[in-house]
N, CA, C, O and the ligand as a Tripos MOL2 file, in Angstrom:
@<TRIPOS>MOLECULE
protein
  313   311    79     0     0
PROTEIN
NO_CHARGES

@<TRIPOS>ATOM
      1 N          49.8380   16.7060   94.9490 N.3       1 MET1
      2 CA         50.5920   17.9590   94.8610 C.3       1 MET1
      3 C          49.8790   19.0940   95.5890 C.2       1 MET1
      4 O          50.5230   19.9110   96.2480 O.2       1 MET1
      5 N          48.5380   19.1490   95.4730 N.am      2 LYS2
      6 CA         47.8020   20.2260   96.1410 C.3       2 LYS2
      7 C          47.9470   20.1540   97.6530 C.2       2 LYS2
      8 O          47.7930   21.1590   98.3480 O.2       2 LYS2
      9 N          48.2420   18.9660   98.1550 N.am      3 SER3
     10 CA         48.4180   18.8170   99.6000 C.3       3 SER3
     11 C          49.7650   19.3680  100.0550 C.2       3 SER3
     12 O          50.0140   19.5040  101.2530 O.2       3 SER3
     13 N          50.6500   19.6920   99.0780 N.am      4 GLY4
     14 CA         51.9530   20.2340   99.4260 C.3       4 GLY4
     15 C          53.0560   19.2040   99.4290 C.2       4 GLY4
     16 O          54.2130   19.5250   99.7040 O.2       4 GLY4
     17 N          52.6990   17.9450   99.1190 N.am      5 LYS5
     18 CA         53.7140   16.8920   99.0720 C.3       5 LYS5
     19 C          53.8390   16.3820   97.6420 C.2       5 LYS5
     20 O          52.8340   16.1020   96.9890 O.2       5 LYS5
     21 N          55.0700   16.2610   97.1550 N.am      6 CYS6
     22 CA         55.2900   15.8170   95.7840 C.3       6 CYS6
     23 C          54.8760   14.3560   95.6230 C.2       6 CYS6
     24 O          55.2560   13.4960   96.4180 O.2       6 CYS6
     25 N          54.0850   14.0920   94.5720 N.am      7 VAL7
     26 CA         53.6000   12.7300   94.3470 C.3       7 VAL7
     27 C          54.6840   11.8370   93.7530 C.2       7 VAL7
     28 O          54.5250   10.6170   93.7210 O.2       7 VAL7
     29 N          55.7750   12.4210   93.2860 N.am      8 LYS8
     30 CA         56.8640   11.6470   92.6830 C.3       8 LYS8
     31 C          57.9950   11.3470   93.6640 C.2       8 LYS8
     32 O          58.4340   10.2030   93.7780 O.2       8 LYS8
     33 N          58.4610   12.3680   94.3670 N.am      9 CYS9
     34 CA         59.6330   12.1620   95.2280 C.3       9 CYS9
     35 C          59.3490   12.3040   96.7180 C.2       9 CYS9
     36 O          60.1990   11.9770   97.5470 O.2       9 CYS9
     37 N          58.1480   12.7920   97.0650 N.am     10 GLY10
     38 CA         57.7890   12.8920   98.4710 C.3      10 GLY10
     39 C          58.2360   14.1750   99.1500 C.2      10 GLY10
     40 O          57.9480   14.3790  100.3300 O.2      10 GLY10
     41 N          58.9320   15.0410   98.4310 N.am     11 SER11
     42 CA         59.3920   16.2950   99.0300 C.3      11 SER11
     43 C          58.2100   17.1760   99.4250 C.2      11 SER11
     44 O          57.1530   17.1300   98.7950 O.2      11 SER11
     45 N          58.3960   17.9700  100.4630 N.am     12 ALA12
     46 CA         57.3820   18.9480  100.8630 C.3      12 ALA12
     47 C          57.6520   20.3100  100.2330 C.2      12 ALA12
     48 O          56.9540   21.2790  100.5310 O.2      12 ALA12
     49 N          58.6600   20.3900   99.3620 N.am     13 ASN13
     50 CA         59.0230   21.6740   98.7590 C.3      13 ASN13
     51 C          58.2840   21.8650   97.4370 C.2      13 ASN13
     52 O          58.8990   22.0010   96.3790 O.2      13 ASN13
     53 N          56.9410   21.8740   97.5190 N.am     14 VAL14
     54 CA         56.0730   22.0680   96.3520 C.3      14 VAL14
     55 C          55.6090   23.5160   96.3420 C.2      14 VAL14
     56 O          55.1090   24.0270   97.3440 O.2      14 VAL14
     57 N          55.7790   24.1690   95.2060 N.am     15 ARG15
     58 CA         55.3890   25.5810   95.0730 C.3      15 ARG15
     59 C          54.1700   25.7010   94.1760 C.2      15 ARG15
     60 O          54.0460   24.9970   93.1740 O.2      15 ARG15
     61 N          53.2650   26.6120   94.5550 N.am     16 ARG16
     62 CA         52.0340   26.8340   93.8060 C.3      16 ARG16
     63 C          52.1620   28.1260   93.0080 C.2      16 ARG16
     64 O          52.5160   29.1680   93.5580 O.2      16 ARG16
     65 N          51.8770   28.0570   91.7190 N.am     17 GLY17
     66 CA         51.9040   29.2520   90.8840 C.3      17 GLY17
     67 C          50.7260   30.1550   91.1790 C.2      17 GLY17
     68 O          49.7950   29.7670   91.8850 O.2      17 GLY17
     69 N          50.7700   31.3680   90.6330 N.am     18 PRO18
     70 CA         49.6820   32.3150   90.8790 C.3      18 PRO18
     71 C          48.3760   31.8540   90.2650 C.2      18 PRO18
     72 O          48.3630   31.1340   89.2670 O.2      18 PRO18
     73 N          47.2730   32.2800   90.8750 N.am     19 TRP19
     74 CA         45.9440   32.0080   90.3090 C.3      19 TRP19
     75 C          45.8850   32.6620   88.9350 C.2      19 TRP19
     76 O          46.1610   33.8550   88.8130 O.2      19 TRP19
     77 N          45.5260   31.8960   87.8840 N.am     20 PRO20
     78 CA         45.5920   32.4460   86.5320 C.3      20 PRO20
     79 C          44.5470   33.5360   86.2970 C.2      20 PRO20
     80 O          43.4320   33.4850   86.8170 O.2      20 PRO20
     81 N          44.9450   34.5150   85.5020 N.am     21 LYS21
     82 CA         44.0540   35.6160   85.1410 C.3      21 LYS21
     83 C          43.9090   35.6560   83.6260 C.2      21 LYS21
     84 O          44.8570   35.3690   82.8950 O.2      21 LYS21
     85 N          42.7220   36.0130   83.1630 N.am     22 LEU22
     86 CA         42.4620   36.0840   81.7240 C.3      22 LEU22
     87 C          43.4290   37.0220   81.0250 C.2      22 LEU22
     88 O          43.8880   36.7290   79.9210 O.2      22 LEU22
     89 N          43.7450   38.1500   81.6560 N.am     23 TRP23
     90 CA         44.5710   39.1670   81.0270 C.3      23 TRP23
     91 C          46.0600   38.9240   81.2700 C.2      23 TRP23
     92 O          46.9010   39.7100   80.8330 O.2      23 TRP23
     93 N          46.3740   37.8590   81.9500 N.am     24 LYS24
     94 CA         47.7760   37.5840   82.2730 C.3      24 LYS24
     95 C          47.9720   36.0730   82.1600 C.2      24 LYS24
     96 O          47.9210   35.3430   83.1490 O.2      24 LYS24
     97 N          48.1960   35.6330   80.9320 N.am     25 THR25
     98 CA         48.1660   34.1970   80.6630 C.3      25 THR25
     99 C          49.5470   33.5560   80.7390 C.2      25 THR25
    100 O          49.7060   32.3940   80.3650 O.2      25 THR25
    101 N          50.5380   34.2850   81.2110 N.am     26 SER26
    102 CA         51.8990   33.7590   81.1840 C.3      26 SER26
    103 C          52.0870   32.5380   82.0670 C.2      26 SER26
    104 O          53.0510   31.7940   81.8890 O.2      26 SER26
    105 N          51.1870   32.3190   83.0130 N.am     27 THR27
    106 CA         51.3490   31.1590   83.8750 C.3      27 THR27
    107 C          50.8010   29.8950   83.2250 C.2      27 THR27
    108 O          50.9800   28.8000   83.7570 O.2      27 THR27
    109 N          50.1320   30.0350   82.0740 N.am     28 GLY28
    110 CA         49.7620   28.8500   81.3350 C.3      28 GLY28
    111 C          48.2890   28.7230   81.0470 C.2      28 GLY28
    112 O          47.4350   29.0510   81.8700 O.2      28 GLY28
    113 N          48.0160   28.2360   79.8520 N.am     29 VAL29
    114 CA         46.6540   27.9560   79.4350 C.3      29 VAL29
    115 C          46.6700   26.6830   78.5960 C.2      29 VAL29
    116 O          47.7130   26.2970   78.0670 O.2      29 VAL29
    117 N          45.5290   26.0400   78.4750 N.am     30 ILE30
    118 CA         45.3530   24.9420   77.5370 C.3      30 ILE30
    119 C          44.4930   25.4700   76.3990 C.2      30 ILE30
    120 O          43.3340   25.8200   76.6200 O.2      30 ILE30
    121 N          45.0370   25.5360   75.1800 N.am     31 PRO31
    122 CA         44.2160   26.0280   74.0750 C.3      31 PRO31
    123 C          43.0980   25.0530   73.7650 C.2      31 PRO31
    124 O          43.3330   23.8520   73.6320 O.2      31 PRO31
    125 N          41.8710   25.5720   73.6500 N.am     32 LEU32
    126 CA         40.7150   24.7140   73.3940 C.3      32 LEU32
    127 C          40.2660   24.7850   71.9480 C.2      32 LEU32
    128 O          39.2510   24.1890   71.5870 O.2      32 LEU32
    129 N          40.9990   25.5000   71.1200 N.am     33 GLY33
    130 CA         40.7110   25.5040   69.6910 C.3      33 GLY33
    131 C          39.8130   26.6290   69.2650 C.2      33 GLY33
    132 O          39.0240   27.1500   70.0540 O.2      33 GLY33
    133 N          39.9430   27.0120   67.9760 N.am     34 SER34
    134 CA         39.2010   28.1680   67.4790 C.3      34 SER34
    135 C          37.7100   27.8740   67.3560 C.2      34 SER34
    136 O          36.8980   28.7990   67.3270 O.2      34 SER34
    137 N          37.3350   26.5770   67.2830 N.am     35 ALA35
    138 CA         35.9280   26.2190   67.1160 C.3      35 ALA35
    139 C          35.0800   26.7890   68.2440 C.2      35 ALA35
    140 O          33.9290   27.1680   68.0290 O.2      35 ALA35
    141 N          35.6400   26.8500   69.4310 N.am     36 PHE36
    142 CA         34.9090   27.5060   70.5190 C.3      36 PHE36
    143 C          35.7780   28.5540   71.1970 C.2      36 PHE36
    144 O          35.5370   28.9520   72.3370 O.2      36 PHE36
    145 N          36.8010   28.9910   70.4550 N.am     37 GLY37
    146 CA         37.5990   30.1800   70.7740 C.3      37 GLY37
    147 C          37.8890   30.4610   72.2250 C.2      37 GLY37
    148 O          37.5460   31.5240   72.7430 O.2      37 GLY37
    149 N          38.5090   29.5250   72.8730 N.am     38 ALA38
    150 CA         38.7420   29.7560   74.2910 C.3      38 ALA38
    151 C          39.9860   29.0250   74.7560 C.2      38 ALA38
    152 O          40.4830   28.1070   74.1030 O.2      38 ALA38
    153 N          40.4570   29.4550   75.8780 N.am     39 SER39
    154 CA         41.5520   28.7650   76.5330 C.3      39 SER39
    155 C          41.1290   28.4310   77.9500 C.2      39 SER39
    156 O          40.3830   29.1710   78.5910 O.2      39 SER39
    157 N          41.6190   27.3090   78.4140 N.am     40 ALA40
    158 CA         41.3570   26.9410   79.8010 C.3      40 ALA40
    159 C          42.5010   27.4790   80.6510 C.2      40 ALA40
    160 O          43.6710   27.2280   80.3650 O.2      40 ALA40
    161 N          42.1570   28.2110   81.6820 N.am     41 LEU41
    162 CA         43.1860   28.7570   82.5680 C.3      41 LEU41
    163 C          43.6510   27.6810   83.5390 C.2      41 LEU41
    164 O          42.8500   26.9370   84.1040 O.2      41 LEU41
    165 N          44.9550   27.6210   83.7140 N.am     42 VAL42
    166 CA         45.5000   26.5810   84.5820 C.3      42 VAL42
    167 C          46.3650   27.1810   85.6860 C.2      42 VAL42
    168 O          46.9870   28.2310   85.5240 O.2      42 VAL42
    169 N          46.3790   26.4860   86.7950 N.am     43 GLN43
    170 CA         47.2670   26.8430   87.8990 C.3      43 GLN43
    171 C          48.2940   25.7310   88.0680 C.2      43 GLN43
    172 O          47.9560   24.5480   88.0480 O.2      43 GLN43
    173 N          49.5440   26.1260   88.2320 N.am     44 TRP44
    174 CA         50.6550   25.1810   88.3150 C.3      44 TRP44
    175 C          51.0340   24.8270   89.7450 C.2      44 TRP44
    176 O          50.9320   25.6420   90.6620 O.2      44 TRP44
    177 N          51.4710   23.5900   89.9030 N.am     45 TYR45
    178 CA         52.1450   23.1550   91.1220 C.3      45 TYR45
    179 C          53.4630   22.5290   90.6800 C.2      45 TYR45
    180 O          53.4690   21.6330   89.8360 O.2      45 TYR45
    181 N          54.5730   22.9890   91.2390 N.am     46 VAL46
    182 CA         55.8860   22.5050   90.8350 C.3      46 VAL46
    183 C          56.6690   22.0530   92.0580 C.2      46 VAL46
    184 O          56.7830   22.7850   93.0410 O.2      46 VAL46
    185 N          57.2080   20.8370   91.9890 N.am     47 CYS47
    186 CA         58.1270   20.3660   93.0300 C.3      47 CYS47
    187 C          59.5060   20.9020   92.6870 C.2      47 CYS47
    188 O          60.0710   20.5520   91.6510 O.2      47 CYS47
    189 N          60.0500   21.7510   93.5530 N.am     48 VAL48
    190 CA         61.3580   22.3370   93.2470 C.3      48 VAL48
    191 C          62.4980   21.4180   93.6990 C.2      48 VAL48
    192 O          63.6700   21.7580   93.5340 O.2      48 VAL48
    193 N          62.1630   20.2720   94.2610 N.am     49 ALA49
    194 CA         63.1900   19.2850   94.5890 C.3      49 ALA49
    195 C          63.5140   18.4180   93.3720 C.2      49 ALA49
    196 O          64.6840   18.2480   93.0290 O.2      49 ALA49
    197 N          62.4790   17.8650   92.7150 N.am     50 CYS50
    198 CA         62.7300   16.9590   91.5830 C.3      50 CYS50
    199 C          62.2990   17.5510   90.2410 C.2      50 CYS50
    200 O          62.6820   17.0310   89.1930 O.2      50 CYS50
    201 N          61.5140   18.6230   90.2550 N.am     51 GLY51
    202 CA         61.1120   19.2560   89.0020 C.3      51 GLY51
    203 C          59.7740   18.8070   88.4630 C.2      51 GLY51
    204 O          59.3190   19.3140   87.4380 O.2      51 GLY51
    205 N          59.1320   17.8570   89.1390 N.am     52 TYR52
    206 CA         57.8320   17.4070   88.6560 C.3      52 TYR52
    207 C          56.8240   18.5530   88.7400 C.2      52 TYR52
    208 O          56.8160   19.3200   89.7030 O.2      52 TYR52
    209 N          55.9670   18.6560   87.7040 N.am     53 ALA53
    210 CA         54.9930   19.7480   87.6610 C.3      53 ALA53
    211 C          53.6250   19.2120   87.2750 C.2      53 ALA53
    212 O          53.4980   18.3100   86.4470 O.2      53 ALA53
    213 N          52.6040   19.7940   87.9000 N.am     54 GLU54
    214 CA         51.2170   19.4820   87.5640 C.3      54 GLU54
    215 C          50.4820   20.7860   87.3340 C.2      54 GLU54
    216 O          50.8480   21.8280   87.8790 O.2      54 GLU54
    217 N          49.4390   20.7160   86.5190 N.am     55 GLN55
    218 CA         48.6070   21.8990   86.3870 C.3      55 GLN55
    219 C          47.1450   21.5000   86.4640 C.2      55 GLN55
    220 O          46.7610   20.3930   86.0860 O.2      55 GLN55
    221 N          46.3270   22.4420   86.9690 N.am     56 TYR56
    222 CA         44.9030   22.1950   87.1590 C.3      56 TYR56
    223 C          44.0940   23.2470   86.4230 C.2      56 TYR56
    224 O          44.3950   24.4390   86.4890 O.2      56 TYR56
    225 N          43.0600   22.7930   85.7200 N.am     57 VAL57
    226 CA         42.1010   23.7080   85.0970 C.3      57 VAL57
    227 C          41.1900   24.1980   86.2100 C.2      57 VAL57
    228 O          40.4020   23.4350   86.7690 O.2      57 VAL57
    229 N          41.3100   25.4810   86.5230 N.am     58 VAL58
    230 CA         40.7100   25.9760   87.7600 C.3      58 VAL58
    231 C          39.2480   26.3900   87.6280 C.2      58 VAL58
    232 O          38.5110   26.3750   88.6140 O.2      58 VAL58
    233 N          38.8200   26.7610   86.4180 N.am     59 ARG59
    234 CA         37.4410   27.2550   86.2850 C.3      59 ARG59
    235 C          36.5000   26.1340   85.8650 C.2      59 ARG59
    236 O          36.7820   25.3910   84.9250 O.2      59 ARG59
    237 N          35.3800   26.0200   86.5690 N.am     60 GLU60
    238 CA         34.3840   25.0120   86.2180 C.3      60 GLU60
    239 C          33.8790   25.2320   84.7920 C.2      60 GLU60
    240 O          33.5840   24.2630   84.0930 O.2      60 GLU60
    241 N          33.7750   26.4770   84.3520 N.am     61 THR61
    242 CA         33.2970   26.7470   82.9920 C.3      61 THR61
    243 C          34.2650   26.1670   81.9600 C.2      61 THR61
    244 O          33.8350   25.6680   80.9200 O.2      61 THR61
    245 N          35.5580   26.2300   82.2380 N.am     62 ASP62
    246 CA         36.5530   25.6460   81.3300 C.3      62 ASP62
    247 C          36.4570   24.1240   81.3350 C.2      62 ASP62
    248 O          36.5520   23.4840   80.2870 O.2      62 ASP62
    249 N          36.2680   23.5500   82.5220 N.am     63 ARG63
    250 CA         36.1550   22.0850   82.6040 C.3      63 ARG63
    251 C          34.8910   21.6070   81.8910 C.2      63 ARG63
    252 O          34.8800   20.5250   81.3040 O.2      63 ARG63
    253 N          33.8370   22.4050   81.9390 N.am     64 ALA64
    254 CA         32.5960   22.0430   81.2390 C.3      64 ALA64
    255 C          32.8280   22.0070   79.7290 C.2      64 ALA64
    256 O          32.3280   21.1100   79.0500 O.2      64 ALA64
    257 N          33.5790   22.9710   79.1980 N.am     65 LYS65
    258 CA         33.8970   22.9840   77.7660 C.3      65 LYS65
    259 C          34.6920   21.7400   77.3880 C.2      65 LYS65
    260 O          34.4180   21.1040   76.3700 O.2      65 LYS65
    261 N          35.6650   21.4020   78.2030 N.am     66 ILE66
    262 CA         36.4970   20.2240   77.9230 C.3      66 ILE66
    263 C          35.6480   18.9580   77.9830 C.2      66 ILE66
    264 O          35.8190   18.0540   77.1640 O.2      66 ILE66
    265 N          34.7330   18.8900   78.9490 N.am     67 ARG67
    266 CA         33.8470   17.7140   79.0600 C.3      67 ARG67
    267 C          33.0430   17.4940   77.7930 C.2      67 ARG67
    268 O          32.8320   16.3530   77.3830 O.2      67 ARG67
    269 N          32.5920   18.5700   77.1680 N.am     68 THR68
    270 CA         31.7450   18.4060   75.9890 C.3      68 THR68
    271 C          32.5580   18.2240   74.7220 C.2      68 THR68
    272 O          32.0600   17.6430   73.7580 O.2      68 THR68
    273 N          33.8030   18.7050   74.6940 N.am     69 LYS69
    274 CA         34.5810   18.7140   73.4520 C.3      69 LYS69
    275 C          35.6510   17.6300   73.3730 C.2      69 LYS69
    276 O          36.0090   17.2110   72.2720 O.2      69 LYS69
    277 N          36.1590   17.1770   74.4780 N.am     70 TRP70
    278 CA         37.2510   16.2040   74.4680 C.3      70 TRP70
    279 C          36.7200   14.8260   74.8270 C.2      70 TRP70
    280 O          35.7590   14.6780   75.5830 O.2      70 TRP70
    281 N          37.3880   13.8090   74.2520 N.am     71 LYS71
    282 CA         37.0030   12.4330   74.5430 C.3      71 LYS71
    283 C          37.5000   12.0020   75.9150 C.2      71 LYS71
    284 O          38.4390   12.5790   76.4650 O.2      71 LYS71
    285 N          36.8570   10.9880   76.4490 N.am     72 LEU72
    286 CA         37.3670   10.3390   77.6380 C.3      72 LEU72
    287 C          38.7430    9.7570   77.3380 C.2      72 LEU72
    288 O          38.9890    9.3120   76.2170 O.2      72 LEU72
    289 N          39.6270    9.7510   78.3000 N.am     73 ALA73
    290 CA         40.9750    9.2080   78.1190 C.3      73 ALA73
    291 C          40.9250    7.7330   77.7520 C.2      73 ALA73
    292 O          41.8570    7.2130   77.1390 O.2      73 ALA73
    293 N          39.8320    7.0490   78.1270 N.am     74 THR74
    294 CA         39.7190    5.6210   77.8530 C.3      74 THR74
    295 C          39.1400    5.3210   76.4640 C.2      74 THR74
    296 O          39.1290    4.1730   76.0200 O.2      74 THR74
    297 N          38.6530    6.3890   75.7770 N.am     75 GLU75
    298 CA         38.1010    6.1730   74.4300 C.3      75 GLU75
    299 C          39.2200    6.0530   73.4090 C.2      75 GLU75
    300 O          40.3050    6.6090   73.5760 O.2      75 GLU75
    301 N          38.9260    5.3090   72.3420 N.am     76 ARG76
    302 CA         39.9110    5.1150   71.2700 C.3      76 ARG76
    303 C          40.1190    6.4000   70.4830 C.2      76 ARG76
    304 O          39.1990    7.1980   70.3040 O.2      76 ARG76
    305 N          41.3560    6.5800   70.0180 N.am     77 GLU77
    306 CA         41.6440    7.6540   69.0560 C.3      77 GLU77
    307 C          41.1220    7.2020   67.6950 C.2      77 GLU77
    308 O          41.1740    6.0160   67.3680 O.2      77 GLU77
    309 N          40.6220    8.1430   66.9060 N.am     78 ASP78
    310 CA         40.1880    7.7910   65.5510 C.3      78 ASP78
    311 C          41.2040    8.2760   64.5300 C.2      78 ASP78
    312 O          41.0180    8.0740   63.3300 O.2      78 ASP78
    313 ZN         59.3860   15.9500   93.6760 Zn       79 ZN79
@<TRIPOS>BOND
     1     1     2 1
     2     2     3 1
     3     3     4 2
     4     3     5 am
     5     5     6 1
     6     6     7 1
     7     7     8 2
     8     7     9 am
     9     9    10 1
    10    10    11 1
    11    11    12 2
    12    11    13 am
    13    13    14 1
    14    14    15 1
    15    15    16 2
    16    15    17 am
    17    17    18 1
    18    18    19 1
    19    19    20 2
    20    19    21 am
    21    21    22 1
    22    22    23 1
    23    23    24 2
    24    23    25 am
    25    25    26 1
    26    26    27 1
    27    27    28 2
    28    27    29 am
    29    29    30 1
    30    30    31 1
    31    31    32 2
    32    31    33 am
    33    33    34 1
    34    34    35 1
    35    35    36 2
    36    35    37 am
    37    37    38 1
    38    38    39 1
    39    39    40 2
    40    39    41 am
    41    41    42 1
    42    42    43 1
    43    43    44 2
    44    43    45 am
    45    45    46 1
    46    46    47 1
    47    47    48 2
    48    47    49 am
    49    49    50 1
    50    50    51 1
    51    51    52 2
    52    51    53 am
    53    53    54 1
    54    54    55 1
    55    55    56 2
    56    55    57 am
    57    57    58 1
    58    58    59 1
    59    59    60 2
    60    59    61 am
    61    61    62 1
    62    62    63 1
    63    63    64 2
    64    63    65 am
    65    65    66 1
    66    66    67 1
    67    67    68 2
    68    67    69 am
    69    69    70 1
    70    70    71 1
    71    71    72 2
    72    71    73 am
    73    73    74 1
    74    74    75 1
    75    75    76 2
    76    75    77 am
    77    77    78 1
    78    78    79 1
    79    79    80 2
    80    79    81 am
    81    81    82 1
    82    82    83 1
    83    83    84 2
    84    83    85 am
    85    85    86 1
    86    86    87 1
    87    87    88 2
    88    87    89 am
    89    89    90 1
    90    90    91 1
    91    91    92 2
    92    91    93 am
    93    93    94 1
    94    94    95 1
    95    95    96 2
    96    95    97 am
    97    97    98 1
    98    98    99 1
    99    99   100 2
   100    99   101 am
   101   101   102 1
   102   102   103 1
   103   103   104 2
   104   103   105 am
   105   105   106 1
   106   106   107 1
   107   107   108 2
   108   107   109 am
   109   109   110 1
   110   110   111 1
   111   111   112 2
   112   111   113 am
   113   113   114 1
   114   114   115 1
   115   115   116 2
   116   115   117 am
   117   117   118 1
   118   118   119 1
   119   119   120 2
   120   119   121 am
   121   121   122 1
   122   122   123 1
   123   123   124 2
   124   123   125 am
   125   125   126 1
   126   126   127 1
   127   127   128 2
   128   127   129 am
   129   129   130 1
   130   130   131 1
   131   131   132 2
   132   131   133 am
   133   133   134 1
   134   134   135 1
   135   135   136 2
   136   135   137 am
   137   137   138 1
   138   138   139 1
   139   139   140 2
   140   139   141 am
   141   141   142 1
   142   142   143 1
   143   143   144 2
   144   143   145 am
   145   145   146 1
   146   146   147 1
   147   147   148 2
   148   147   149 am
   149   149   150 1
   150   150   151 1
   151   151   152 2
   152   151   153 am
   153   153   154 1
   154   154   155 1
   155   155   156 2
   156   155   157 am
   157   157   158 1
   158   158   159 1
   159   159   160 2
   160   159   161 am
   161   161   162 1
   162   162   163 1
   163   163   164 2
   164   163   165 am
   165   165   166 1
   166   166   167 1
   167   167   168 2
   168   167   169 am
   169   169   170 1
   170   170   171 1
   171   171   172 2
   172   171   173 am
   173   173   174 1
   174   174   175 1
   175   175   176 2
   176   175   177 am
   177   177   178 1
   178   178   179 1
   179   179   180 2
   180   179   181 am
   181   181   182 1
   182   182   183 1
   183   183   184 2
   184   183   185 am
   185   185   186 1
   186   186   187 1
   187   187   188 2
   188   187   189 am
   189   189   190 1
   190   190   191 1
   191   191   192 2
   192   191   193 am
   193   193   194 1
   194   194   195 1
   195   195   196 2
   196   195   197 am
   197   197   198 1
   198   198   199 1
   199   199   200 2
   200   199   201 am
   201   201   202 1
   202   202   203 1
   203   203   204 2
   204   203   205 am
   205   205   206 1
   206   206   207 1
   207   207   208 2
   208   207   209 am
   209   209   210 1
   210   210   211 1
   211   211   212 2
   212   211   213 am
   213   213   214 1
   214   214   215 1
   215   215   216 2
   216   215   217 am
   217   217   218 1
   218   218   219 1
   219   219   220 2
   220   219   221 am
   221   221   222 1
   222   222   223 1
   223   223   224 2
   224   223   225 am
   225   225   226 1
   226   226   227 1
   227   227   228 2
   228   227   229 am
   229   229   230 1
   230   230   231 1
   231   231   232 2
   232   231   233 am
   233   233   234 1
   234   234   235 1
   235   235   236 2
   236   235   237 am
   237   237   238 1
   238   238   239 1
   239   239   240 2
   240   239   241 am
   241   241   242 1
   242   242   243 1
   243   243   244 2
   244   243   245 am
   245   245   246 1
   246   246   247 1
   247   247   248 2
   248   247   249 am
   249   249   250 1
   250   250   251 1
   251   251   252 2
   252   251   253 am
   253   253   254 1
   254   254   255 1
   255   255   256 2
   256   255   257 am
   257   257   258 1
   258   258   259 1
   259   259   260 2
   260   259   261 am
   261   261   262 1
   262   262   263 1
   263   263   264 2
   264   263   265 am
   265   265   266 1
   266   266   267 1
   267   267   268 2
   268   267   269 am
   269   269   270 1
   270   270   271 1
   271   271   272 2
   272   271   273 am
   273   273   274 1
   274   274   275 1
   275   275   276 2
   276   275   277 am
   277   277   278 1
   278   278   279 1
   279   279   280 2
   280   279   281 am
   281   281   282 1
   282   282   283 1
   283   283   284 2
   284   283   285 am
   285   285   286 1
   286   286   287 1
   287   287   288 2
   288   287   289 am
   289   289   290 1
   290   290   291 1
   291   291   292 2
   292   291   293 am
   293   293   294 1
   294   294   295 1
   295   295   296 2
   296   295   297 am
   297   297   298 1
   298   298   299 1
   299   299   300 2
   300   299   301 am
   301   301   302 1
   302   302   303 1
   303   303   304 2
   304   303   305 am
   305   305   306 1
   306   306   307 1
   307   307   308 2
   308   307   309 am
   309   309   310 1
   310   310   311 1
   311   311   312 2
@<TRIPOS>SUBSTRUCTURE
     1 MET1         2 RESIDUE 1 A MET
     2 LYS2         6 RESIDUE 1 A LYS
     3 SER3        10 RESIDUE 1 A SER
     4 GLY4        14 RESIDUE 1 A GLY
     5 LYS5        18 RESIDUE 1 A LYS
     6 CYS6        22 RESIDUE 1 A CYS
     7 VAL7        26 RESIDUE 1 A VAL
     8 LYS8        30 RESIDUE 1 A LYS
     9 CYS9        34 RESIDUE 1 A CYS
    10 GLY10       38 RESIDUE 1 A GLY
    11 SER11       42 RESIDUE 1 A SER
    12 ALA12       46 RESIDUE 1 A ALA
    13 ASN13       50 RESIDUE 1 A ASN
    14 VAL14       54 RESIDUE 1 A VAL
    15 ARG15       58 RESIDUE 1 A ARG
    16 ARG16       62 RESIDUE 1 A ARG
    17 GLY17       66 RESIDUE 1 A GLY
    18 PRO18       70 RESIDUE 1 A PRO
    19 TRP19       74 RESIDUE 1 A TRP
    20 PRO20       78 RESIDUE 1 A PRO
    21 LYS21       82 RESIDUE 1 A LYS
    22 LEU22       86 RESIDUE 1 A LEU
    23 TRP23       90 RESIDUE 1 A TRP
    24 LYS24       94 RESIDUE 1 A LYS
    25 THR25       98 RESIDUE 1 A THR
    26 SER26      102 RESIDUE 1 A SER
    27 THR27      106 RESIDUE 1 A THR
    28 GLY28      110 RESIDUE 1 A GLY
    29 VAL29      114 RESIDUE 1 A VAL
    30 ILE30      118 RESIDUE 1 A ILE
    31 PRO31      122 RESIDUE 1 A PRO
    32 LEU32      126 RESIDUE 1 A LEU
    33 GLY33      130 RESIDUE 1 A GLY
    34 SER34      134 RESIDUE 1 A SER
    35 ALA35      138 RESIDUE 1 A ALA
    36 PHE36      142 RESIDUE 1 A PHE
    37 GLY37      146 RESIDUE 1 A GLY
    38 ALA38      150 RESIDUE 1 A ALA
    39 SER39      154 RESIDUE 1 A SER
    40 ALA40      158 RESIDUE 1 A ALA
    41 LEU41      162 RESIDUE 1 A LEU
    42 VAL42      166 RESIDUE 1 A VAL
    43 GLN43      170 RESIDUE 1 A GLN
    44 TRP44      174 RESIDUE 1 A TRP
    45 TYR45      178 RESIDUE 1 A TYR
    46 VAL46      182 RESIDUE 1 A VAL
    47 CYS47      186 RESIDUE 1 A CYS
    48 VAL48      190 RESIDUE 1 A VAL
    49 ALA49      194 RESIDUE 1 A ALA
    50 CYS50      198 RESIDUE 1 A CYS
    51 GLY51      202 RESIDUE 1 A GLY
    52 TYR52      206 RESIDUE 1 A TYR
    53 ALA53      210 RESIDUE 1 A ALA
    54 GLU54      214 RESIDUE 1 A GLU
    55 GLN55      218 RESIDUE 1 A GLN
    56 TYR56      222 RESIDUE 1 A TYR
    57 VAL57      226 RESIDUE 1 A VAL
    58 VAL58      230 RESIDUE 1 A VAL
    59 ARG59      234 RESIDUE 1 A ARG
    60 GLU60      238 RESIDUE 1 A GLU
    61 THR61      242 RESIDUE 1 A THR
    62 ASP62      246 RESIDUE 1 A ASP
    63 ARG63      250 RESIDUE 1 A ARG
    64 ALA64      254 RESIDUE 1 A ALA
    65 LYS65      258 RESIDUE 1 A LYS
    66 ILE66      262 RESIDUE 1 A ILE
    67 ARG67      266 RESIDUE 1 A ARG
    68 THR68      270 RESIDUE 1 A THR
    69 LYS69      274 RESIDUE 1 A LYS
    70 TRP70      278 RESIDUE 1 A TRP
    71 LYS71      282 RESIDUE 1 A LYS
    72 LEU72      286 RESIDUE 1 A LEU
    73 ALA73      290 RESIDUE 1 A ALA
    74 THR74      294 RESIDUE 1 A THR
    75 GLU75      298 RESIDUE 1 A GLU
    76 ARG76      302 RESIDUE 1 A ARG
    77 GLU77      306 RESIDUE 1 A GLU
    78 ASP78      310 RESIDUE 1 A ASP
    79 ZN79       313 GROUP 0 **** ****
């Protein structure tokens, strides 16, 4: 999607949302829970041909929090 081509339908009509700002969270955040009281700011990519959407956690500091707090996708749920 970041390359501008939809990974689902192949359209080149992929739109990028605005770079997220702390004071303007309307473009989306991932809540990281009150235990470490933070949200991860995300930037959206949307294919306006088929509607597929992806979002990316843009700040390395947010990704570091997720690395320490969230399990690997391959780990079992308890
Ligand atoms: Zn598409």
